[in-house]
C-alpha positions as CSV (number, residue, x, y, z in Angstrom):
1,M,-42.9,23.8,33.5
2,N,-40.8,20.7,34.4
3,F,-42.8,18.4,32.3
4,L,-42.4,20.7,29.3
5,R,-38.6,20.7,30.0
6,R,-38.7,16.8,30.0
7,R,-40.7,17.0,26.9
8,F,-38.4,19.1,25.0
9,S,-35.4,17.1,26.1
10,S,-36.7,13.8,25.4
11,G,-35.2,11.6,22.6
12,D,-38.7,10.9,21.2
13,L,-39.6,14.5,20.4
14,Q,-36.1,14.8,18.8
15,G,-36.6,11.8,16.7
16,E,-40.2,13.1,15.5
17,L,-38.2,16.4,14.4
18,R,-35.8,14.3,12.5
19,E,-38.5,12.2,10.7
20,E,-40.3,15.5,9.7
21,N,-37.3,17.3,8.5
22,S,-35.6,14.2,6.9
23,S,-36.2,15.5,3.4
24,I,-35.0,19.0,3.9
25,L,-31.6,17.7,5.4
26,T,-31.2,15.4,2.5
27,F,-31.7,18.3,0.1
28,K,-29.2,20.5,1.6
29,K,-26.6,17.7,1.6
30,G,-24.8,17.3,-1.7
31,P,-21.9,15.2,-3.2
32,S,-18.4,16.4,-2.3
33,P,-16.8,19.1,-4.7
34,S,-13.7,16.9,-5.0
35,A,-15.7,14.2,-6.6
36,P,-18.8,16.1,-8.1
37,S,-20.1,13.1,-10.2
38,S,-19.3,10.2,-7.9
39,P,-21.9,8.1,-6.6
40,S,-22.7,9.2,-3.0
41,K,-23.5,6.9,-0.1
42,T,-26.1,9.4,1.1
43,L,-29.8,8.5,0.4
44,N,-31.7,10.4,-1.6
45,A,-34.6,12.4,-1.0
46,T,-37.5,9.8,-1.4
47,Q,-35.7,7.3,0.9
48,G,-35.1,9.5,3.7
49,I,-32.7,8.9,6.6
50,P,-33.1,5.1,7.7
51,R,-34.1,4.2,11.0
52,A,-32.0,2.1,13.3
53,G,-33.3,-1.7,12.3
54,P,-31.7,-5.1,12.5
55,V,-29.6,-4.7,9.6
56,Q,-27.1,-7.4,10.9
57,N,-29.2,-10.2,10.1
58,S,-28.8,-9.5,6.4
59,K,-27.3,-12.1,4.4
60,P,-23.7,-11.0,3.0
61,A,-23.2,-10.9,-0.5
62,Y,-20.1,-12.9,-0.5
63,N,-19.0,-16.4,0.5
64,K,-17.1,-16.4,3.6
65,D,-15.0,-19.6,2.9
66,R,-14.2,-18.5,-0.6
67,C,-13.5,-14.8,-0.8
68,K,-10.5,-12.5,-1.1
69,I,-10.6,-9.2,0.9
70,L,-9.9,-5.9,-0.9
71,L,-9.2,-2.9,1.3
72,V,-9.8,0.3,-0.5
73,V,-8.3,3.5,1.2
74,D,-10.4,6.4,-0.1
75,D,-13.0,8.8,1.4
76,Q,-16.8,8.0,1.7
77,H,-18.0,10.0,-1.0
78,T,-17.2,7.1,-3.5
79,D,-18.8,3.6,-2.9
80,W,-16.3,1.1,-4.3
81,S,-18.1,-1.9,-3.5
82,K,-20.4,-1.3,-6.5
83,Y,-17.6,-2.0,-8.9
84,F,-16.8,-5.4,-7.4
85,R,-20.3,-6.7,-6.6
86,G,-20.9,-9.9,-8.2
87,R,-17.5,-10.2,-9.7
88,K,-15.4,-13.5,-9.4
89,I,-11.8,-14.4,-9.4
90,F,-10.3,-17.7,-10.0
91,G,-13.8,-19.1,-11.1
92,D,-15.7,-19.0,-8.0
93,W,-14.0,-16.7,-5.6
94,D,-15.8,-13.6,-4.2
95,I,-14.4,-10.2,-3.8
96,R,-15.1,-8.7,-0.3
97,V,-14.6,-4.7,-0.4
98,E,-13.6,-3.1,2.8
99,Q,-13.6,0.8,2.5
100,A,-12.1,3.2,4.9
101,E,-9.8,6.3,5.3
102,F,-6.4,6.4,6.9
103,K,-7.9,8.1,9.9
104,E,-10.1,5.1,10.5
105,I,-7.4,2.5,10.0
106,N,-5.3,0.8,12.7
107,L,-3.2,-2.2,12.4
108,A,-0.5,-4.7,13.6
109,S,1.8,-6.6,11.6
110,Y,3.5,-9.7,12.4
111,S,6.3,-11.5,10.6
112,D,4.7,-15.1,10.7
113,T,1.0,-14.3,10.3
114,G,0.9,-11.0,8.4
115,T,-0.9,-7.9,9.0
116,M,-4.4,-7.5,11.0
117,V,-6.3,-4.3,10.3
118,D,-9.0,-2.8,12.4
119,I,-11.3,-0.1,10.9
120,Q,-13.7,2.2,12.7
121,V,-16.1,3.7,10.4
122,T,-19.4,5.6,10.9
123,R,-22.3,4.0,8.7
124,S,-25.8,5.9,9.1
125,G,-24.8,7.4,12.4
126,T,-23.6,4.1,13.9
127,K,-20.1,3.2,14.8
128,V,-18.7,0.1,13.2
129,V,-15.6,-1.8,14.3
130,R,-14.5,-4.6,12.1
131,S,-11.2,-6.5,11.9
132,F,-9.8,-8.5,9.1
133,K,-6.7,-9.6,7.2
134,P,-6.6,-7.8,3.9
135,D,-5.4,-9.7,0.8
136,F,-5.2,-6.8,-1.6
137,L,-5.0,-2.9,-1.4
138,L,-6.0,0.1,-3.6
139,I,-5.0,3.3,-2.2
140,R,-6.7,6.4,-3.7
141,Q,-5.9,8.8,-0.6
142,Y,-2.9,10.8,-0.2
143,V,-0.6,9.2,2.3
144,R,1.2,12.5,3.2
145,D,-0.2,15.9,2.9
146,A,0.1,19.5,4.4
147,S,-1.2,18.3,7.8
148,E,-1.3,14.6,7.9
149,D,1.5,11.9,7.2
150,W,0.1,8.1,7.4
151,R,3.5,6.6,6.4
152,S,3.4,4.5,9.5
153,I,0.3,2.8,8.2
154,L,1.8,2.2,4.7
155,I,4.9,0.8,6.4
156,G,2.7,-1.7,8.3
157,F,1.3,-2.8,5.0
158,Q,4.7,-3.2,3.3
159,Y,5.7,-5.3,6.8
160,G,3.0,-7.8,5.8
161,D,3.9,-7.9,2.2
162,I,0.3,-6.9,1.1
163,P,0.0,-6.6,-2.9
164,S,-1.3,-3.5,-4.0
165,I,-2.0,-0.9,-6.9
166,N,0.3,0.9,-7.2
167,S,3.0,-1.0,-5.4
168,L,3.7,0.1,-1.9
169,H,7.2,0.4,-2.8
170,S,6.5,3.2,-5.5
171,I,3.6,4.8,-3.3
172,Y,6.4,5.1,-0.5
173,N,8.8,6.8,-3.0
174,F,6.2,9.2,-3.9
175,Q,6.0,10.8,-0.4
176,D,8.7,13.5,-1.2
177,R,8.2,15.7,-4.5
178,P,12.0,16.2,-4.8
179,W,12.7,12.7,-4.7
180,V,10.2,12.3,-7.5
181,L,11.7,15.2,-9.7
182,A,15.2,13.7,-9.3
183,Q,14.0,10.8,-11.1
184,L,12.4,12.8,-13.8
185,V,15.7,14.5,-14.3
186,K,17.3,11.2,-15.2
187,L,14.4,10.7,-17.8
188,Q,15.3,14.2,-19.1
189,K,19.1,13.2,-19.6
190,K,17.8,10.0,-21.2
191,L,15.4,11.4,-23.6
192,G,16.8,15.0,-24.2
193,K,15.2,18.4,-23.2
194,E,13.3,18.5,-26.6
195,N,11.3,15.2,-25.9
196,F,11.0,15.6,-22.3
197,P,10.7,19.2,-21.2
198,L,11.1,19.1,-17.5
199,I,10.9,22.5,-15.7
200,E,14.2,23.9,-14.1
201,Q,14.0,23.5,-10.1
202,A,16.3,24.2,-7.2
203,Y,16.5,22.2,-4.0
204,Y,17.3,23.5,-0.6
205,P,17.6,21.0,2.3
206,N,16.9,23.8,5.0
207,H,16.5,27.7,5.2
208,R,20.3,28.5,5.6
209,E,21.0,27.4,1.9
210,M,18.5,29.8,0.5
211,L,21.1,32.6,-0.2
212,I,21.4,32.4,-3.9
213,T,18.6,34.7,-5.3
214,P,17.2,33.0,-8.5
215,K,15.7,34.7,-11.5
216,F,12.4,36.3,-10.5
217,P,9.6,35.8,-10.6
218,V,9.7,32.3,-8.9
219,V,7.3,29.7,-7.3
220,V,8.6,28.6,-3.8
221,K,7.1,25.3,-2.7
222,V,7.6,24.5,1.0
223,G,8.0,20.7,2.0
224,H,5.6,18.4,0.4
225,A,2.2,19.3,-0.1
226,H,-0.9,18.8,-2.8
227,A,-3.5,20.8,-4.3
228,G,-1.7,24.0,-4.1
229,A,-0.9,24.2,-0.5
230,G,2.6,25.3,0.5
231,K,3.2,27.4,-2.8
232,V,3.9,30.9,-2.9
233,R,4.9,33.2,-5.9
234,V,7.8,35.5,-5.2
235,S,8.5,38.3,-7.3
236,N,11.5,40.1,-5.8
237,H,14.5,39.0,-3.4
238,Y,12.8,40.7,-0.4
239,D,9.9,38.6,-0.6
240,F,12.4,35.6,-1.0
241,Q,14.0,36.4,2.2
242,D,10.8,36.5,4.0
243,I,9.9,33.0,2.8
244,A,13.1,31.7,4.0
245,G,12.1,33.0,7.4
246,V,9.1,30.9,7.3
247,V,10.9,27.9,6.0
248,A,13.1,28.3,9.1
249,V,10.0,27.9,11.2
250,T,8.9,24.8,9.4
251,G,12.0,23.0,9.6
252,T,11.7,21.2,6.3
253,Y,13.0,21.3,2.8
254,S,11.9,23.9,0.1
255,T,12.3,24.0,-3.8
256,T,12.0,26.9,-6.2
257,E,11.2,26.8,-10.0
258,A,10.6,29.4,-12.5
259,Y,7.1,31.1,-12.8
260,I,5.7,30.4,-16.1
261,D,3.1,32.6,-17.3
262,T,0.6,29.8,-18.7
263,L,-2.4,29.6,-20.8
264,Y,-3.7,26.3,-19.3
265,D,-2.7,23.3,-17.5
266,I,-2.3,19.7,-18.9
267,H,-3.3,16.8,-17.3
268,I,-2.4,13.3,-18.8
269,Q,-3.6,10.3,-17.0
270,K,-2.9,6.5,-17.5
271,I,-5.3,3.7,-16.0
272,G,-3.9,0.3,-17.0
273,P,-3.9,0.6,-20.9
274,H,-6.6,3.5,-21.1
275,Y,-5.0,6.9,-21.8
276,K,-6.6,10.4,-21.5
277,A,-5.7,14.1,-21.5
278,Y,-7.5,17.2,-20.3
279,M,-6.8,21.0,-20.6
280,R,-7.8,23.0,-17.4
281,K,-7.9,26.9,-17.5
282,S,-8.6,29.2,-14.7
283,I,-11.6,31.3,-15.1
284,S,-11.0,33.2,-11.5
285,G,-8.0,35.2,-12.4
286,N,-5.9,32.8,-9.9
287,W,-2.3,31.9,-11.1
288,K,-2.9,28.4,-9.5
289,A,-5.2,26.6,-12.2
290,N,-6.2,23.9,-9.6
291,T,-7.8,26.4,-7.1
292,G,-10.8,28.4,-7.7
293,S,-13.1,28.2,-10.8
294,A,-11.6,26.4,-14.0
295,M,-12.8,25.2,-17.3
296,L,-12.0,21.5,-18.0
297,E,-12.1,20.0,-21.4
298,Q,-10.8,16.8,-22.7
299,I,-8.2,17.0,-25.4
300,A,-6.8,14.4,-27.9
301,M,-4.2,12.1,-27.1
302,N,-1.0,12.7,-29.1
303,E,2.3,10.8,-29.5
304,K,4.3,13.4,-27.4
305,F,1.8,12.9,-24.3
306,K,1.9,9.2,-24.6
307,L,5.8,9.5,-24.6
308,W,5.8,11.3,-21.3
309,V,3.3,9.0,-19.6
310,D,4.8,5.7,-20.7
311,E,8.3,6.8,-19.5
312,C,7.1,8.1,-16.4
313,S,5.2,4.9,-15.8
314,Q,8.4,3.1,-15.4
315,L,9.3,4.8,-12.4
316,F,9.7,2.7,-9.1
317,G,9.2,-0.6,-10.8
318,G,6.1,0.3,-12.6
319,L,3.0,2.3,-12.2
320,D,-0.3,1.0,-13.2
321,I,-2.2,4.2,-12.2
322,M,-0.6,7.6,-12.7
323,S,-0.7,11.0,-14.3
324,V,1.6,13.6,-15.6
325,E,1.0,17.3,-14.8
326,A,2.3,20.0,-17.3
327,V,1.6,23.4,-18.3
328,Q,1.3,25.3,-21.7
329,G,3.3,28.8,-21.5
330,K,2.3,31.9,-23.3
331,D,5.9,31.5,-25.0
332,G,4.4,28.6,-26.8
333,K,6.5,25.9,-24.9
334,E,5.4,23.1,-22.7
335,Y,6.8,22.1,-19.2
336,I,6.5,19.2,-17.1
337,I,6.0,20.1,-13.5
338,E,5.2,16.9,-11.6
339,V,3.9,13.3,-11.7
340,N,1.2,11.9,-9.5
341,D,0.5,8.0,-8.4
342,S,-2.6,6.3,-7.7
343,S,-4.0,8.8,-5.5
344,M,-4.5,11.3,-8.5
345,N,-7.5,13.3,-9.1
346,L,-10.2,11.9,-11.5
347,L,-11.2,14.8,-13.9
348,G,-14.2,15.6,-16.2
349,E,-17.6,13.7,-16.9
350,S,-15.9,10.4,-17.5
351,Q,-15.0,9.8,-13.9
352,E,-17.6,6.8,-13.6
353,E,-15.8,5.3,-16.6
354,D,-12.3,5.8,-15.1
355,R,-13.3,4.1,-11.6
356,R,-14.6,1.2,-13.6
357,N,-11.4,1.0,-15.5
358,I,-9.8,0.9,-12.0
359,G,-12.1,-2.0,-10.6
360,E,-11.0,-3.9,-13.8
361,L,-7.4,-3.3,-13.3
362,V,-7.6,-4.5,-9.6
363,I,-9.5,-7.7,-10.5
364,T,-6.8,-8.5,-13.1
365,R,-4.0,-7.8,-10.5
366,M,-5.6,-10.0,-8.0
367,Q,-5.8,-12.9,-10.5
368,Q,-2.3,-12.5,-11.1
369,C,-1.0,-11.7,-7.4
370,L,-3.2,-14.1,-5.4
371,Q,-3.6,-17.9,-5.4
372,P,-6.3,-19.7,-3.5
373,V,-5.1,-21.7,-0.5
374,Q,-7.3,-24.9,-1.5
375,T,-5.6,-25.1,-4.8
376,I,-2.2,-25.3,-3.2
377,S,-3.3,-27.7,-0.6
378,R,-5.0,-29.8,-3.3
379,T,-1.4,-29.9,-5.0
380,I,0.3,-31.0,-2.0
381,S,-2.2,-33.8,-1.2
382,L,-1.4,-35.6,-4.5
383,H,2.1,-36.4,-3.1
384,Y,0.5,-38.3,-0.1
385,G,-1.2,-41.6,0.1
386,M,-4.8,-42.5,1.0
387,N,-3.8,-43.3,4.3
388,G,-1.9,-39.6,5.1
389,S,1.6,-41.4,4.6
390,K,3.8,-39.8,2.0
391,N,4.3,-42.2,-1.0
392,E,7.9,-43.2,-1.2
393,P,9.5,-44.9,-4.1
394,V,10.2,-48.6,-4.0
395,N,13.9,-49.4,-3.6
396,P,15.2,-52.2,-5.8
397,P,16.0,-55.6,-4.0
398,A,19.3,-55.7,-2.6
399,R,22.1,-57.5,-4.3
400,P,23.1,-60.8,-2.4
401,P,26.5,-60.7,-0.7
402,Q,28.9,-62.4,-3.1
403,P,31.4,-64.7,-1.4
404,Q,35.2,-64.2,-1.3
405,Q,37.6,-66.5,-3.1
406,G,38.0,-70.0,-1.2
407,Q,34.4,-69.4,0.7
408,P,31.8,-71.9,0.2
409,I,28.3,-70.4,-1.3
410,P,25.5,-71.2,1.1
411,Q,23.0,-73.7,-0.3
412,Q,19.6,-72.4,0.6
413,S,16.6,-71.4,-1.2
414,H,14.1,-68.7,-0.8
415,G,12.1,-69.3,2.5
416,Q,14.3,-72.3,3.8
417,Q,16.6,-72.3,6.6
418,R,20.4,-73.6,6.3
419,P,20.9,-76.8,7.8
420,Q,23.3,-77.4,10.6
421,Q,26.7,-79.3,10.2
422,G,26.3,-82.9,10.0
423,Q,22.3,-82.9,9.0
424,P,21.7,-84.3,5.5
425,I,19.4,-82.3,3.3
426,P,16.5,-84.3,1.6
427,R,16.8,-85.1,-2.0
428,Q,13.3,-83.7,-2.8
429,Q,13.8,-80.5,-0.8
430,S,17.2,-79.7,-2.4
431,Q,15.7,-80.2,-5.7
432,Q,12.6,-78.0,-5.0
433,G,14.7,-75.2,-3.5
434,N,17.0,-75.1,-6.4
435,V,14.1,-74.7,-8.8
436,Q,12.5,-72.1,-6.7
437,G,15.9,-70.1,-6.5
438,Q,16.2,-70.1,-10.2
439,Q,12.9,-68.8,-10.6
440,H,13.0,-65.9,-8.5
441,Q,16.6,-64.6,-9.6
442,P,17.1,-62.7,-12.6
443,S,19.0,-64.2,-15.4
444,A,21.9,-61.9,-14.9
445,Q,22.4,-62.9,-11.0
446,M,21.7,-66.6,-12.1
447,Q,24.6,-66.5,-14.3
448,R,26.7,-64.8,-11.6
449,Q,25.8,-67.7,-9.3
450,T,26.4,-70.3,-11.8
451,S,30.0,-69.2,-12.2
452,Q,30.4,-68.9,-8.6
453,T,29.0,-72.5,-7.9
454,Q,31.5,-73.7,-10.7
455,Q,34.4,-72.1,-9.1
456,S,33.4,-73.4,-5.6
457,S,32.7,-76.9,-7.1
458,S,36.2,-77.0,-8.6
459,Q,37.4,-76.5,-5.1
460,G,35.7,-79.4,-3.8
461,H,32.4,-77.9,-2.6
462,P,29.0,-79.0,-3.4
463,V,27.3,-78.2,-6.7
464,Q,23.6,-77.1,-7.1
465,H,21.9,-79.6,-9.4
466,G,19.8,-78.5,-12.2
467,A,22.4,-75.9,-13.5
468,P,24.8,-76.7,-16.3
469,V,28.4,-77.4,-15.0
470,N,31.3,-76.4,-17.2
471,Q,34.8,-76.9,-15.3
472,R,37.5,-74.5,-16.5
473,P,41.1,-75.8,-16.8
474,Q,43.0,-75.4,-13.5
475,H,46.6,-74.1,-13.1
476,P,49.1,-76.7,-11.7
477,Q,49.7,-74.4,-8.5
478,Q,45.6,-74.1,-8.0
479,R,45.6,-77.9,-7.8
480,Q,48.5,-78.4,-5.6
481,Q,46.8,-75.8,-3.2
482,Q,43.4,-77.9,-3.5
483,Q,45.3,-81.2,-2.6
484,Q,46.9,-79.5,0.4
485,N,43.4,-78.0,1.7
486,R,42.0,-81.7,1.4
487,T,44.8,-83.0,3.4
488,D,44.9,-80.4,6.0
489,G,40.8,-80.1,6.1
490,G,40.0,-77.6,3.8
491,P,40.9,-73.7,3.7
492,P,41.3,-71.9,7.1
493,G,37.9,-70.5,8.5
494,A,36.0,-72.6,5.9
495,R,33.2,-74.9,6.9
496,P,33.0,-78.6,5.8
497,P,30.2,-79.1,3.2
498,P,26.9,-80.8,4.6
499,I,26.7,-84.5,4.1
500,G,24.8,-85.5,0.9
501,V,24.4,-82.1,-0.7
502,G,26.9,-83.2,-3.6
503,A,24.8,-86.6,-4.2
504,P,24.0,-87.1,-7.8
505,T,20.3,-86.7,-8.6
506,L,17.9,-87.3,-11.4
507,G,19.8,-90.7,-12.2
508,K,22.9,-89.1,-13.3
509,S,26.4,-90.4,-12.1
510,T,29.1,-87.8,-11.3
511,D,32.7,-89.0,-10.8
512,F,35.1,-86.8,-9.1
513,P,38.9,-87.2,-9.3
514,E,39.1,-86.8,-5.5
515,G,36.9,-90.2,-5.3
516,E,39.3,-92.2,-7.3
517,D,42.3,-91.1,-5.5
518,T,40.8,-92.0,-2.1
519,M,40.0,-95.6,-3.2
520,K,43.6,-95.9,-4.6
521,N,44.9,-94.9,-1.1
522,L,42.5,-97.4,0.5
523,R,43.5,-100.3,-1.7
524,K,47.1,-99.6,-1.0
525,T,46.5,-99.6,2.9
526,F,44.4,-102.8,3.1
527,A,47.2,-104.4,0.9
528,G,49.9,-103.5,3.0
529,I,48.0,-104.9,6.0
530,F,46.3,-108.2,4.8
531,G,48.7,-108.8,2.0
532,D,47.8,-110.0,-1.4
533,M,45.0,-112.4,-1.3
């Protein structure tokens, strides 16, 4: 007996039962009703349930060093990786797709390093935990619903400044229906009631304001909800007071709008440049056409529908994926009731085509918003040399300091040292220095030095040989000042010129007025001492 108990409770027997009944379990499980034609991740009957095997050794379908991570927030009924498999951006960059629901996502955002995301998903009965830093977002799930509110995750994405479709700014603004309808009221004032027939609505921030009885019947919407949740049809003021008591318990806002006896609902969607329009009519007798059984039919897209969608797609900075919901009343009028963002439902038999259009739109936006890091680093590296140092512009040679009036010009060439006082300069060295100095100096600078040399030579200073000397006529006061300087030993602070600098070269004789005056003085002195001989 104990053996049988152990046998029936063992894992081997349970595994054998699973293998025998695997095809039956697979047949019983079908696609989700919310996406009837979406590709399911469950295996078909011929494959059965896979056993646990070494799947970790399989080679990934993307390049780890050159890939961008796309995080798709959606349920597991749709495999979004198939729409990006083998696709490239920036020529050779792969797209790595990570998919999870809001309940499987946890994150931490930092101001300097961005947002790190942890997801805990279950694949084939195995719990998988992955951490990564997403580069782009596609949000196809409701952020806020009747029982869920994932705005904290949305704020984390926005804190990391992650680009997405639609923008995180617009998705956050769609988390309260009255806030969106307030924007539609502005559009109606801009376009007119005939071109933009928005349904009339009243807003109550709490139950205490629900005192004025509207025209019955009305539809009361409590809080923010989707897919018909939180909506009640009220026929008289007694029921309206009862609903006000329910709103008091919920502690949220509410809205009321006139009940329209409709023929069918109108669903107009826009995915990038692609437009579609559908007609949905309830066949179950429910006044809510989106609940129960309904008949769906694609209708022609006209200019009126396109105007509605184009104007609404400009809300909150622009919407790439959106839809407009309207109703056709029995009175022959159309009424716009709400606008949905990127989490809108896909309808009809063209859901697969719509998902491919969304995939193409995501790839286009990733090309526009993302930039490879290596391309930026390659551009920066062009500003640096081969040794890693930054190339700096070569500064032009500094202009040599110009001597002031009355100061001698130092007679030194490039690469020579100035001789000390009292030491003669060799004749050949002086000539070579002058020639080298003339070769290295620009023409404008040589002209300036030539004019300065002429001025200095006129004051009794040596002249550089090899350059033309043109003496200017001197003023009488300037000549008297020069004679006084010779008598006193030169101007104050001036050094005497080196001996031999002013010697004539190249066989040319130069006579200075100062030498003639000196010989006359010497003759007079000798004549006074020795007399006439």
